C-alpha positions in Angstrom: 0.0 0.0 0.0 1.6 3.2 -1.2 0.8 6.3 0.9 1.8 9.9 0.8 2.9 12.2 3.6 1.6 15.7 4.4 4.3 17.2 2.1 3.1 15.2 -0.9 6.0 12.8 -0.9 6.2 9.1 -0.1 5.2 8.2 3.5 8.4 7.4 5.4 8.5 5.1 8.4 7.9 6.7 11.8 9.6 4.2 14.1 10.6 0.5 14.2 12.0 0.8 17.8 9.6 1.1 19.4 7.5 -0.5 16.6 4.6 1.9 15.9 1.6 2.4 13.7 -1.9 1.1 13.8 -0.7 -1.9 11.7 2.5 -2.2 13.8 4.6 -1.9 10.6 6.5 1.3 11.6 4.3 3.6 9.5 1.5 5.9 10.3 -0.9 4.4 7.8 -4.6 4.0 8.4 -7.8 2.5 7.0 -11.5 2.3 8.0 -10.7 -0.1 10.9 -8.5 2.5 12.6 -11.1 4.4 14.6 -8.4 6.5 16.3 -6.8 7.6 13.0 -3.2 7.0 14.1 -1.6 9.2 11.4 0.6 11.8 13.1 4.2 10.8 13.5 5.4 12.7 16.6 8.5 12.8 18.7 6.9 12.4 22.1 7.9 14.7 25.0 7.6 14.3 28.7 4.8 16.9 28.8 2.9 15.2 26.1 3.2 11.8 27.8 1.9 13.2 31.1 -1.0 14.9 29.2 -1.9 11.7 27.4 -1.9 9.8 30.7 -4.1 12.4 32.2 -6.5 11.8 29.4 -6.6 8.0 30.1 -4.0 6.8 27.6 -0.8 6.0 29.6 1.9 5.5 26.9 4.8 5.5 29.4 4.0 2.3 31.4 5.3 -0.9 29.9 2.6 -3.4 29.0 4.4 -6.7 28.3 1.1 -8.4 27.6 0.9 -6.2 24.5 4.6 -6.4 23.8 4.8 -2.7 24.6 7.8 -1.4 26.4 6.4 2.0 27.1 7.4 5.3 25.5 10.1 7.7 26.7 10.6 11.3 25.7 12.3 11.4 22.3 10.6 8.2 21.0 8.7 8.5 17.7 5.1 7.3 17.8 2.1 7.3 15.5 -0.5 9.4 17.4 -4.2 9.7 17.0 -4.8 13.0 15.2 -7.5 14.0 17.7 -5.2 13.4 20.6 -2.5 15.5 18.9 -5.1 18.3 18.4 -6.1 18.1 22.1 -2.5 18.4 23.1 -2.1 21.4 20.7 -5.0 23.1 22.4 -3.4 22.3 25.8 0.0 23.7 24.7 1.8 20.4 24.9 1.7 19.1 21.3 4.8 17.1 20.5 6.8 17.9 17.4 5.7 16.3 14.2 7.9 14.4 11.8 6.3 15.7 8.6 7.8 13.1 6.2 6.3 10.3 8.3 2.9 11.9 8.9 0.1 10.5 6.7 -1.5 12.9 4.2 -4.9 12.2 5.7 -3.8 14.3 8.7 -4.5 17.3 6.4 -8.2 16.5 6.7 -8.0 17.6 10.4 -4.9 19.9 10.7 -3.8 22.6 8.2 -0.3 22.1 6.8 0.9 25.5 8.2 0.0 24.3 11.7 1.9 21.1 11.2 4.9 23.0 9.8 4.8 25.3 12.8 5.2 22.2 15.0 7.6 20.3 12.8 10.5 18.4 14.3 13.6 19.8 12.8 16.0 17.0 13.6 17.3 14.3 11.3 14.6 12.3 9.5 15.0 9.4 7.1 14.0 5.9 6.3 15.8 4.3 9.2 13.3 5.8 11.6 15.8 5.6 14.4 15.2 7.8 17.4 
């Protein structure tokens, strides 16, 4: 399945370690079965992780039964677009990796808002931290 990112290029992987994505393939792809719309590749921060936990989604605590080691600040993760928008409104939106953020994000967030919150570090197909 070929997908585009918010910049119009090919969708790059978000992270293989930790393995992310609705399909757990490293990419922020989606389909009709993804009710959370996990399309925003973000580099999570401590503030965002605390915010997410306060909203009932603890992403920091390991859950071995789900083969989930828990996220740490700096990890890249495919976020639900609605949760990213909630974090934006709360002032704790984590930076977005534009090349690994699915184009369908633009149905919910304008490109200029995403660019204003873009992660400016190294990106690439290795999707390493």
